[in-house]
C-alpha positions in Angstrom: 21.1 95.8 35.8 21.9 95.4 39.0 18.5 95.6 41.6 19.0 96.2 44.9 16.9 94.0 47.1 13.9 95.7 49.5 15.0 94.7 52.6 18.8 96.3 51.9 17.0 99.8 51.4 16.7 100.5 55.6 20.6 100.4 55.4 21.1 102.5 52.3 20.2 105.8 54.6 21.0 107.9 51.1 18.2 106.2 49.1 14.9 107.2 52.0 14.4 110.4 49.6 10.9 110.7 48.5 12.2 110.0 45.0 13.2 106.5 45.6 10.7 106.0 48.1 7.9 105.9 45.6 9.8 103.2 43.7 9.4 101.1 46.9 6.2 101.9 46.7 5.6 101.1 43.4 7.6 98.1 43.7 4.8 96.2 46.5 2.1 97.4 44.5 3.2 95.0 41.8 3.9 92.3 43.7 0.1 92.5 45.2 -0.7 93.1 41.5 1.0 90.1 40.4 -0.3 87.8 43.2 -4.0 88.6 42.3 -3.4 88.2 38.6 -1.6 84.3 39.5 -5.0 83.8 41.8 -7.3 84.7 38.9 -4.9 82.5 36.9 -5.7 79.7 38.8 -9.5 80.3 39.6 -9.9 80.1 36.1 -7.9 77.5 35.2 -10.7 75.3 37.6 -13.3 76.9 36.4 -12.3 77.1 32.6 -14.5 75.0 30.0 -11.6 72.9 29.2 -10.2 71.1 31.8 -6.9 69.5 31.5 -7.7 67.3 34.7 -10.8 65.9 35.1 -12.3 65.9 38.5 -15.1 63.9 40.2 -18.1 66.5 40.7 -17.7 67.9 37.7 -16.8 65.7 35.3 -17.0 61.9 36.3 -20.3 62.1 38.2 -21.8 64.4 35.8 -21.1 61.5 32.8 -22.3 58.9 35.2 -25.7 60.7 36.0 -25.7 61.0 32.0 -25.3 57.3 30.9 -28.0 56.5 33.4 -25.7 54.4 36.3 -27.2 56.6 39.0 -30.8 56.1 38.3 -33.7 54.8 40.1 -33.7 51.6 37.9 -29.8 51.0 37.9 -27.2 51.7 41.3 -29.1 54.9 42.4 -31.7 52.4 43.8 -32.1 51.8 47.4 -30.5 48.7 47.5 -27.6 49.8 44.6 -27.1 46.8 42.3 -24.5 44.4 42.9 -23.0 45.8 45.9 -22.6 49.3 44.3 -24.2 51.8 46.1 -24.8 55.1 44.2 -27.0 57.9 45.5 -29.7 58.6 43.4 -28.9 61.3 40.0 -26.1 62.1 42.2 -27.3 64.0 44.8 -25.1 62.5 47.6 -21.4 63.1 45.9 -19.2 62.6 48.5 -20.8 59.5 49.8 -20.1 58.0 45.9 -16.7 59.3 45.4 -15.9 56.8 48.2 -18.0 53.8 46.8 -16.1 54.5 43.5 -12.6 55.0 45.0 -12.7 53.7 48.1 -15.3 50.6 48.8 -15.0 47.1 47.7 -11.5 47.6 48.7 -10.5 50.0 45.9 -11.2 47.5 43.2 -13.2 49.6 41.6 -10.4 51.9 39.8 -6.9 50.6 39.1 -4.3 53.6 39.2 -1.8 51.3 37.8 -4.0 50.6 34.7 -6.9 52.7 34.4 -8.4 51.4 31.3 -8.9 47.5 33.3 -11.1 49.4 36.2 -14.0 48.0 36.9 -15.8 51.9 36.5 -14.8 51.5 32.7 -14.5 47.9 31.8 -18.1 47.1 32.7 -20.0 49.8 31.5 -18.2 49.6 28.1 -19.2 45.9 27.4 -15.8 44.5 27.8 -16.9 42.8 31.1 -20.3 41.7 31.8 -22.4 43.6 33.3 -25.9 43.7 34.2 -27.2 46.8 32.8 -25.6 46.5 29.2 -23.3 48.4 27.3 -23.2 52.3 29.0 -20.6 53.8 26.8 -18.1 52.6 24.5 -14.5 51.5 25.4 -13.3 54.0 22.8 -15.6 56.9 23.9 -14.9 60.3 25.3 -17.0 59.3 28.5 -14.0 56.7 28.9 -11.2 58.6 27.9 -12.2 61.0 31.2 -13.3 58.5 33.0 -9.1 57.1 32.1 -7.7 60.5 32.1 -9.3 60.8 35.6 -8.2 57.9 37.6 -4.5 58.7 35.9 -4.5 61.8 37.6 -5.1 59.7 40.8 -9.3 59.8 40.7 -8.8 63.0 42.7 -11.8 64.5 44.2 -11.4 67.8 43.3 -13.4 71.5 44.6 -17.2 71.2 45.8 -19.8 71.8 42.5 -21.7 74.5 44.8 -24.3 75.3 42.1 -25.5 79.3 42.4 -27.6 79.5 38.8 -28.5 76.7 35.8 -30.1 77.8 32.7 -31.1 76.0 30.2 -32.2 76.9 26.6 -33.3 75.4 23.3 -31.7 76.7 19.6 -33.4 75.9 16.6 -31.7 74.3 13.8 -32.2 74.4 10.0 -35.2 71.0 9.7 -33.6 68.3 8.0 -37.1 66.4 7.9 -40.9 68.0 8.3 -40.0 68.0 11.8 -38.2 71.1 13.8 -34.6 70.2 15.1 -33.3 72.4 18.6 -29.7 71.9 20.0 -29.8 71.9 23.9 -27.8 74.2 25.5 -26.8 74.9 29.4 -25.0 76.7 31.6 -23.7 77.1 35.0 -22.4 79.7 37.3 -20.2 77.8 40.2 -19.4 78.9 43.6 -16.7 82.1 43.1 -17.3 82.8 39.6 -19.3 85.5 37.9 -18.8 83.3 34.6 -21.7 81.2 33.0 -20.0 77.9 32.2 -20.8 76.0 29.2 -22.0 72.1 30.5 -24.7 71.4 27.7 -22.6 68.0 27.2 -22.2 67.8 31.1 -26.0 67.4 31.3 -28.5 64.9 31.3 -31.6 65.7 28.9 -34.2 63.7 29.2 -38.0 63.7 27.5 -40.9 64.0 29.9 -42.2 61.4 30.9 -38.8 59.5 30.4 -38.6 57.2 26.8 -41.5 59.2 25.1 -42.4 59.1 21.7 -43.2 62.5 21.2 -39.3 63.8 21.2 -35.8 61.6 20.2 -32.6 63.4 22.4 -28.8 62.6 21.1 -27.2 63.6 24.3 -23.9 64.3 22.7 -23.7 66.8 20.9 -27.5 67.2 22.5 -29.9 67.7 19.8 -33.8 67.2 19.9 -35.4 65.8 17.2 -39.5 66.2 17.8 -41.6 63.7 16.1 -45.1 64.6 16.5 -46.8 67.8 16.6 -47.9 69.5 20.1 -46.5 70.6 23.8 -43.1 68.7 24.9 -41.5 69.0 28.2 -37.7 68.3 27.7 -35.5 67.8 31.6 -32.0 68.5 31.9 -30.4 67.7 35.4 -26.9 69.1 36.1 -25.1 68.7 39.4 -28.6 68.2 41.6 -29.9 70.6 39.9 -33.2 70.3 37.7 -34.9 72.4 34.7 -37.2 72.0 31.9 -38.0 73.1 28.4 -41.7 73.5 26.7 -41.5 73.6 23.5 -44.1 73.5 21.2 -44.6 71.4 17.5 -47.2 73.2 15.5 -49.7 71.5 14.3 -49.7 70.7 10.6 -52.5 72.2 9.4 -55.2 74.2 11.0 -57.4 71.8 12.8 -61.3 72.3 13.1 -63.3 74.8 12.7 -64.4 77.1 15.8 -67.8 78.3 15.8 -67.9 81.1 18.1 -71.2 82.8 20.2 -71.9 85.9 20.0 -73.8 85.6 23.5 -70.4 84.1 24.8 -67.3 87.1 23.8 -63.5 86.0 24.8 -62.9 86.3 28.1 -58.9 87.1 29.6 -59.0 83.4 30.2 -60.0 83.1 26.3 -57.7 84.6 25.4 -54.5 83.0 27.4 -55.7 79.5 26.0 -56.0 81.1 22.4 -52.8 82.1 22.6 -51.7 78.8 23.2 -53.8 77.5 20.4 -52.4 79.7 18.0 -48.6 78.6 18.5 -49.6 75.6 17.9 -51.2 76.2 15.1 -55.0 75.2 16.4 -58.2 76.2 16.5 -60.7 75.4 19.0 -64.0 73.0 18.6 -67.5 75.2 18.6 -69.4 76.1 21.7 -71.6 73.6 23.3 -75.7 74.4 23.3 -76.9 76.1 26.4 -78.0 73.2 27.7 -75.2 70.7 27.7 -73.3 74.0 29.7 -76.5 73.9 31.7 -75.8 70.7 32.8 -72.2 70.6 33.0 -72.1 73.5 35.1 -74.9 72.2 37.3 -72.6 69.2 38.3 -69.5 71.1 38.7 -71.6 73.7 40.7 -73.8 71.9 43.3 -72.9 68.0 41.9 -76.6 67.1 40.5 -77.7 67.1 37.4 -80.7 70.2 36.6 -84.2 68.9 37.2 -87.0 69.7 34.6 -88.0 72.9 36.9 -84.7 74.1 36.2 -84.3 73.2 32.7 -87.5 75.0 32.0 -86.7 78.4 34.1 -83.0 78.4 32.4 -84.9 78.4 28.7 -87.2 81.3 30.1 -84.6 83.6 30.5 -83.4 86.0 28.0 -80.3 84.4 26.7 -77.7 86.9 26.3 -77.9 86.6 30.5 -79.1 83.7 31.3 -75.7 82.2 32.2 -75.0 84.7 34.5 -78.2 84.4 36.4 -77.7 80.7 36.6 -74.1 80.3 37.8 -75.2 83.7 40.4 -78.3 81.1 41.1 -76.2 78.2 41.5 -73.3 79.9 44.0 -76.6 81.0 46.5 -78.5 77.6 47.1 -78.0 75.8 49.7 -76.8 72.7 47.3 -73.2 74.9 46.3 -72.5 75.0 50.3 -73.3 71.0 50.9 -71.2 70.1 47.0 -68.4 72.2 48.1 -68.2 71.1 51.6 -68.2 67.1 50.1 -65.1 68.8 47.9 -63.4 70.4 50.7 -63.6 67.5 52.3 -61.9 65.3 49.8 -59.5 68.0 49.4 -58.0 67.4 53.2 -58.7 63.8 53.1 -60.9 63.7 55.9 -61.9 60.6 57.5 -62.9 59.6 61.2 -60.9 59.8 63.6 -60.2 55.7 65.2 -62.5 55.1 67.9 -63.3 58.2 68.7 -67.0 59.7 67.0 -67.3 62.9 69.1 -63.7 64.3 67.2 -65.0 62.8 63.8 -68.1 64.7 64.3 -66.3 67.7 65.0 -64.3 67.8 61.9 -67.2 66.8 59.9 -69.0 70.1 61.0 -66.5 71.8 60.9 -65.8 71.3 57.2 -70.1 71.9 56.6 -70.3 75.1 58.3 -66.5 76.6 56.7 -68.6 75.4 52.9 -71.8 76.6 54.0 -70.8 80.2 55.2 -68.7 80.7 52.4 -65.6 81.5 54.4 -62.1 82.3 52.8 -60.3 79.0 52.0 -57.3 81.0 52.9 -58.3 80.9 56.7 -59.7 78.0 56.8 -56.3 76.2 56.0 -54.5 78.3 58.4 -56.4 76.7 60.8 -56.4 74.0 59.5 -52.5 74.0 60.1 -52.2 75.9 63.0 -55.4 74.9 65.4 -54.9 73.1 68.6 -57.5 72.4 71.6 -59.9 69.9 72.8 -60.5 67.9 69.5 -63.6 66.6 70.4 -64.6 70.4 70.3 -62.1 72.6 68.1 -62.7 70.5 64.7 -59.9 72.0 63.1 -57.8 70.4 65.2 -58.3 67.5 64.0 -56.6 67.8 60.8 -53.3 66.8 62.9 -54.7 63.8 63.7 -55.2 62.7 60.5 -51.4 61.7 60.6 -50.1 59.1 62.2 -46.6 60.8 62.7 -44.4 64.1 61.5 -43.2 62.7 58.4 -47.2 61.6 57.3 -47.9 65.0 58.4 -45.4 67.1 56.4 -46.5 65.0 53.4 -49.9 65.9 53.8 -49.3 69.3 54.7 -47.2 69.5 51.3 -49.9 68.1 49.0 -52.6 69.5 50.3 -51.8 73.4 50.9 -48.7 73.3 48.1 -49.5 70.5 45.9 -46.3 69.1 45.8 -44.9 66.0 46.8 -42.3 66.0 48.7 -42.9 62.9 50.5 -40.1 61.8 47.4 -37.2 63.8 49.2 -37.6 60.9 52.3 -34.5 58.4 51.0 -33.2 60.5 48.6 -33.2 64.4 47.3 -36.6 64.6 44.8 -35.2 63.7 42.1 -37.9 65.8 39.9 -37.6 68.7 41.9 -35.7 71.1 44.4 -36.8 69.6 47.5 -34.0 67.5 49.3 -33.6 65.2 52.4 -32.7 67.9 54.7 -36.0 70.0 53.4 -38.4 67.3 53.6 -36.5 66.1 57.6 -36.8 69.6 58.5 -40.4 69.8 57.6 -41.3 66.6 59.8 -39.1 68.1 62.2 -41.2 71.3 62.8 -44.6 69.1 62.7 -42.6 66.7 65.7 -43.6 69.6 67.9 -47.6 68.8 67.7 -49.0 66.2 70.3 -51.9 64.5 68.2 -53.8 63.5 71.3 -57.3 64.8 72.2 -55.9 68.0 72.9 -53.9 69.1 70.1 -50.6 71.2 72.0 -47.6 72.3 71.2 -44.8 70.6 73.1 -41.0 70.4 73.1 -38.6 67.7 72.8 -39.9 66.0 69.8 -37.6 64.6 67.1 -37.6 62.6 63.4 -34.4 61.1 61.9 -32.7 62.8 59.2 -31.7 59.8 57.4 -29.0 61.5 55.5 -27.3 62.2 58.6 -28.6 59.6 60.9 -29.3 62.5 63.8 -31.8 64.5 65.1 -33.7 66.8 61.8 -33.2 70.6 62.4 -36.6 72.1 61.4 -36.1 73.4 58.5 -38.3 75.4 55.8 -38.7 73.8 52.7 -36.0 74.8 50.5 -35.7 77.9 52.6 -34.0 78.0 56.1 -33.2 76.0 59.0 -35.5 77.2 62.1 -34.4 77.2 66.0 -34.5 74.1 67.9 -37.9 73.0 70.1 -36.7 72.9 72.9 -40.1 74.0 74.6 -43.6 74.5 73.8 -42.9 78.1 73.0 -40.5 77.2 70.4 -42.5 74.4 68.8 -45.7 77.1 67.9 -43.4 79.7 67.1 -42.1 77.3 64.6 -45.2 76.2 63.3 -46.0 80.2 62.9 -43.2 80.6 60.6 -44.2 77.6 58.5 -47.6 78.9 57.9 -46.6 82.2 57.0 -44.6 81.1 54.7 -47.2 78.8 53.2 -49.9 81.6 52.6 -47.3 84.4 51.6 -49.4 86.4 48.8 -45.8 87.7 48.2 -44.6 84.3 46.9 -48.3 83.1 46.6 -47.9 78.8 46.9 -50.8 78.4 48.5 -52.9 80.8 46.1 -51.2 78.8 42.7 -52.3 75.5 44.3 -56.2 76.5 45.2 -56.4 78.3 41.8 -55.0 74.5 40.1 -56.7 72.1 41.6 -60.1 74.8 40.7 -59.8 74.9 37.3 -58.5 71.4 37.4 -62.5 70.2 39.2 -63.9 72.5 36.6 -62.1 71.3 33.7 -61.2 68.1 34.1 -57.2 68.2 34.5 -55.2 70.7 36.2 -53.4 73.9 34.2 -50.4 72.2 36.2 -51.5 68.6 35.8 -51.6 65.9 38.0 -53.0 68.7 40.3 -50.6 67.4 43.7 -46.9 67.7 41.5 -46.4 71.6 40.6 -42.7 71.4 40.7 -40.5 73.4 37.8 -39.9 70.4 35.9 -44.0 69.5 35.6 -44.5 73.3 34.1 -48.3 74.8 33.9 -49.4 74.1 29.9 -51.0 78.6 30.8 -48.4 80.0 33.4 -49.8 83.5 33.2 -53.2 82.0 33.3 -52.6 80.0 36.0 -50.7 83.2 38.0 -53.5 85.5 36.8 -56.1 82.8 38.0 -54.4 83.0 41.5 -53.9 86.8 41.8 -57.6 86.7 41.3 -58.2 84.2 43.9 -56.3 86.1 46.1 -58.3 89.6 44.7 -61.3 87.7 46.2 -59.9 86.6 49.6 -59.8 83.2 48.3 -63.4 82.2 47.7 -63.6 79.3 45.1 -67.2 81.3 43.4 -65.2 83.4 42.3 -63.1 81.8 40.2 -65.4 78.9 39.6 -67.7 82.1 37.7 -64.5 83.1 35.3 -64.0 80.0 34.5 -68.3 79.0 33.9 -68.7 82.0 31.7 -65.9 81.4 29.4 -65.6 80.2 25.8 -63.1 77.4 27.0 -65.2 75.9 29.5 -68.2 75.3 27.4 -66.7 73.9 23.9 -68.0 70.8 22.7 -66.4 67.6 23.9 -63.4 66.0 21.6 -64.9 64.1 18.6 -62.8 62.2 16.1 -61.3 65.3 14.6 -59.4 66.3 17.7 -59.3 62.9 19.8 -55.3 63.3 18.4 -54.7 66.3 20.1 -52.5 67.2 23.5 -55.4 67.8 25.8 -53.5 70.5 28.0 -54.2 73.7 24.8 -58.1 73.1 25.5 -59.3 72.8 21.6 -62.2 70.7 22.7 -63.4 69.7 26.5 -62.5 66.7 27.7 -65.2 64.2 29.0 -65.2 64.4 32.5 -66.5 61.5 34.8 -68.9 62.2 37.5 -67.5 61.0 41.2 -69.0 58.1 43.2 -71.4 60.0 44.9 -72.5 62.3 42.7 -73.1 59.5 40.0 -74.8 57.7 42.8 -77.0 60.5 43.4 -77.5 61.5 39.7 -79.0 58.0 38.9 -81.9 58.4 41.3 -82.8 61.9 39.7 -82.4 60.7 36.3 -85.4 58.3 37.3 -87.3 60.6 39.0 -86.3 58.4 42.4 -86.4 60.5 45.9 -83.6 59.3 48.4 -83.6 59.4 52.2 -80.0 61.5 51.8 -77.7 62.6 49.2 -75.0 60.5 49.0 -72.9 64.0 48.4 -73.7 65.1 51.9 -71.7 62.4 53.5 -68.1 63.8 53.9 -67.6 60.4 56.1 -66.2 58.4 53.1 -65.8 55.2 55.3 -70.4 55.4 55.5 -71.3 51.9 54.6 -72.2 51.8 51.2 -71.9 48.6 48.8 -73.2 50.7 46.3 -70.7 54.0 46.5 -67.9 50.6 46.8 -69.0 49.6 43.3 -69.3 52.6 41.5 -65.5 53.2 42.8 -65.7 55.7 45.4 -61.8 56.7 47.6 -60.4 54.0 49.5 -62.0 53.6 52.6 -59.3 54.5 55.2 -57.5 56.7 53.2 -58.9 60.1 51.8 -58.4 61.6 47.8 -59.5 64.3 45.3 -61.6 63.7 42.9 -59.3 65.6 40.9 -56.6 63.5 41.3 -57.7 60.9 39.2 -59.5 61.4 35.6 -61.3 59.5 32.8 -64.9 58.9 31.9 -67.1 55.7 32.6 -64.8 53.1 30.3 -62.3 53.1 33.6 -64.2 51.8 35.7 -62.8 48.1 36.5 -64.1 45.1 35.3 -66.5 43.5 38.7 -67.9 47.3 38.8 -69.5 47.0 35.0 -70.2 43.5 36.1 -72.4 44.9 38.8 -73.8 47.8 36.2 -75.1 45.2 34.2 -76.4 42.4 36.7 -76.0 44.5 40.3 -79.1 45.8 42.0 -77.9 49.9 41.9 -79.2 50.3 39.0 -81.5 47.0 38.3 -83.4 48.0 41.2 -83.8 51.9 40.0 -85.0 51.1 37.1 -87.8 48.5 38.1 -89.3 51.1 41.2 -92.7 51.8 41.0 -91.9 55.1 42.0 -89.3 55.5 38.6 -91.0 57.8 35.6 -90.8 54.8 33.2 -93.2 53.3 35.4 -95.1 56.0 36.8 -95.6 57.0 33.0 -96.7 53.7 31.6 -98.9 54.0 34.5 -100.6 57.0 33.8 -101.0 56.5 30.5 -98.3 58.5 29.2 -98.2 57.9 25.1 -94.3 57.0 23.9 -93.2 59.6 22.7 -93.9 61.5 26.0 -92.0 58.9 27.8 -89.2 59.3 25.7 -89.1 63.0 25.3 -89.3 62.7 29.4 -86.0 60.3 29.4 -83.9 62.7 26.9 -84.2 65.7 29.1 -84.0 63.7 32.9 -81.1 61.9 31.1 -79.1 64.4 29.2 -80.8 68.0 30.0 -81.8 68.4 26.8 -84.5 67.3 24.3 -83.6 64.2 21.4 -84.1 65.2 18.5 -85.9 63.9 15.7 -84.0 61.2 14.3 -82.9 60.2 17.8 -86.7 60.1 18.8 -88.0 58.4 15.6 -85.5 56.0 15.8 -86.2 55.0 19.5 -89.8 55.0 18.5 -90.0 52.5 15.8 -88.1 49.9 18.1 -91.3 50.3 20.9 -93.1 46.6 21.2 -97.1 47.1 21.6 -97.5 44.5 23.9 -97.8 46.3 27.7 -95.7 44.1 29.2 -92.8 43.9 26.6 -93.2 47.3 26.3 -92.2 47.8 30.3 -89.4 45.5 29.5 -87.9 47.7 26.7 -88.3 51.2 28.3 -86.3 49.7 31.0 -83.7 48.3 28.7 -83.6 51.7 27.0 -83.0 53.6 30.4 -80.5 51.3 31.0 -78.5 52.3 28.3 -79.3 55.7 28.6 -77.7 55.6 32.3 -74.7 53.4 30.8 -73.6 55.6 27.8 -70.6 58.3 28.3 -73.4 61.1 27.7 -74.5 60.3 30.6 -71.5 59.7 32.5 -70.0 61.9 31.4 -70.1 65.8 31.7 
């Protein structure tokens, strides 16, 4: 059939009839639709799962990551390996491409004989390789790399990932442990469909190499080897996600003995859901006197006195816990103890050569805790305050940092509970923070002059180590801000930062604080460690943490509100771990984990237990550099670097050898025991019976009476001679003070 070309139509006047014009319209419409179809076909070819021609980011870089070639232990180290430098986990694809294709005189790839390329020959074991064999010479990985080099080693399209999702599908168990097929999908820039990237994703157990789970990378499958909670990390094209899987315990676990006086709160219900998923039952509720000692140490940092024990026993059992918590919160000791906690949290230490600034900062913290001020308001003042640091105590927080980068890391740790410092030299390997985020945050804080007069100033800069240029101010993970050309712009950026940190619509600060308070009471955070909140370290009970954060917001960020909720829960009141649950994952809270006293609390507790008075309580020394050999021996935080007790855990058995030797032979314990004012020497001098001294010792040391069996066994060992008896009681007191029962709570 003869066709008239469109360009001839204008010369054919008889074809200008409307009927023919309609044909012309359909012709051009057809051409347009054909173009769209061709374009869509090309896009689908680029982003389809089966790609005939490998590209660098989607295929090559993901394989190198999967085999650990760009890990921190290999070529992803800052110094690289064997003069071969790759970015950590492929965070800088263009630099990696240049290292592989162009650097080393392009000797890492051989286009004439791709299989002879160093990129393939070394990790496949055909040539000596310090990193050992990473894949077989005839493996799919080697085949993909060969095809890529044979195609000219193209970089291909940049791999922008808009969405990355992971899941685990149960496999029919082949043994007594559950198996899962691991799935990952990504939506790339310019595509509306999810691409299956399961085989291109790197899967790891957390921590790496944990014997609780075994992963096969291709096809990606997981076999759980032990019961409990398992964290799986998935890594693809700079994105990191986590999965949490729970393998049920084979039996029902220890039998719980609850109490009608301790009904389940919403905290207990959230914890119980996790226990049910793991097929666990919690341990029994501890007796009330054990709870009293525990809550006294957690609320006011001191063991209960004999008078407080007697008062507690005289209260109505149905209400005495609530009454005690309210009494402790109202007490002056509560403000003193939480001033200490606040100081450790923000990293308080002296301002060098400026005692006036140090005193102003210390008084600010004492006053803020004593007046029960909102901790959000306190935190905002620490971020924003300026002025004469000898008068404005909060302004000294900025002066704790020697430079903007240290300030940025302190802001991240103290107010967000994150370790953004890991993004200084490279993108954070386990979180979403990039180098631009880290240096952008530091750039915001570069606008603060940290002299005696803390003020905003223009012109302060830091260098972005990725670009080697001045960093652009940036809210982490959010947006770049305006350059800080003057003091007004610098102040505006810091105020934007503060608004972002304390935004209640995305409650970063409330979540961090709720998690720290939970960690203070329970010995471990719902996210643990408490300064490492990230997507790949998820909360053991996400909904519980969310509800605690909301409760904190509703209570105007008063710590006492959350502390009371936790203290009155069954979860807090459980007995400590025993042999029946010693191997259980502590994140389920089936039992109470032993929690050691902080050094300052322990120092005071030794003297309180022996009935000795001291000029000033160690818990009132906010300055961690206050000279005290005893506190140094007990392991207080570094003299020049602040730290928080919640960042370290463990009982007394974790003391160093030097601390243990000092405890045995040094003056700290022995001098206190031998003091004429101790209840032992006082009791012996006043003619108290052996049984009376033993009974009083149990109340003082442990906050509760000894059992008849305990008192009988000890009583049978007491010598009759007066001098020997005194020495025996002093040795007995030393053993009581050295016992985990005294040192932990």
